[in-house]
C-alpha positions, -999 to +999 in steps of 0.1 A: +110+432-200+095+406-177+097+372-196+079+344-178+082+308-190+054+285-182+069+251-174+051+221-188+043+191-166+069+163-175+055+137-198+066+104-183+056+071-196+033+056-169+050+022-171+082+039-160+065+057-132+049+025-118+082+006-120+099+034-101+073+042-075+067+006-065+103-006-068+120-017-035+145+011-042+119+038-041+128+056-008+096+055+013+108+029+038+081+003+033+105-025+044+103-010+079+066-020+083+051-055+086+014-044+088+010-065+119+024-096+102+054-098+126+029-102+155+008-127+135+039-148+130+050-144+166+016-156+179+016-185+153-015-174+134+009-176+104+034-204+103+037-218+067+031-210+030-006-218+032-014-196+062+007-167+048-011-169+015-045-170+030-037-142+054-025-118+026-053-129+002-079-120+029-063-086+033-064-079-004-101-090-008-116-081+026-090-061+046-067-031+043-057-040+008-094-035-002-100-003+019-067+013+008-075+006-028-109+022-025-093+052-008-068+054-036-095+052-062-116+079-045-086+102-042-078+096-079-113+107-087-111+139-068-128+129-035-114+144-003-108+112+017-075+120+035-091+125+070-112+094+064-081+074+055-065+083+089-098+077+108-100+042+094-066+032+108-074+005+134-044+011+156-018+036+165+008+017+145-014+015+114-018+053+116+020+057+119+025+034+089+001+052+065+014+086+077+051+078+074+047+061+040+025+089+028+049+117+038+079+099+023+060+092-010+048+128-013+083+142-006+099+120-032+073+126-060+074+163-053+112+166-051+122+142-078+092+138-102+080+174-102+046+165-088+026+190-068+006+173-041+001+180-004+028+165+018+006+153+047-014+126+030-021+090+039-002+067+017-031+054-005-044+090-009-010+102-019-007+075-045-041+082-059-035+119-062+000+114-078-014+089-102-041+113-113-015+141-117+004+120-142-027+105-158-018+069-150-047+046-158-065+038-126-066+001-130-029-001-137-022+021-107-043-002-085-026-034-098+009-019-090-002-007-056-017-041-046+011-061-060+036-040-040+015-044-009+014-082-013+051-084-022+062-066+009+042-089+031+055-120+013+090-109+018+084-106+056+070-141+056+100-154+037+124-140+063+105-148+095+085-180+090+108-187+072+100-197+036+121-202+005+123-176-022+107-201-045+077-205-022+073-167-020+072-165-058+046-192-060+024-172-036+028-140-057+020-159-089-012-172-072-021-136-063-018-121-098-054-129-110-067-120-075-050-086-076-062-079-112-098-088-102-097-067-071-082-037-089-111-038-114-136-040-085-120-011-066-117+010-097-154+016-097-161+013-060-174+042-040-166+054-004-198+037+008-182+004-003-156+007+024-155-020+050-133-047+064-136-082+080-099-087+087-103-083+124-074-106+134-050-085+113-063-054+131-058-070+165-022-081+155-014-045+146-025-036+182-006-065+197+026-057+179+036-028+201+035-051+231+060-076+217+093-079+236+114-082+205+104-062+174+122-059+141+096-038+123+078-006+133+044-021+128 
């Protein structure tokens, strides 16, 4: 007799998922990427706490933090935006970053969390689809995504400006209300709300590959 057992989707607490997925120990290799920040520090566009904070804040509100959050939200809601996510990459290195992070994220949630998503997704699209699969509230997913994005860039600033750990924490604390507000905006945003005015950040992502000494991949 052929007995087939239908496996149920694991019922994880979404807080546990978010703490795991956006932990520094989650193996997607985000610490390899500076998102153009290494070049911005090298060219002295960023040189202290104030300039670092303003740079990252602008990315969250008007740059890739915003666009990636809208792409995440769109993917969460079932829109097919993966090709668009790759097309919006302003440089070769940005394309490599979202591709590598996306593949690593997909591999880990598929292999270890029993998720079933395509493995060739841009990073924000992968997070959106995985979040939907596990029914994580979209606003909470966006907050965790943006806070992880900001934290990674703050850590790069701490190491290479350099800044103290305390200064880095003060920047992150200042970002908390900004991140929450932006998450609520992007939660209801549509694809036609996509747009960026962080041109200097895009240029730095292009300049980065010309640096003589590079620690990060982007």
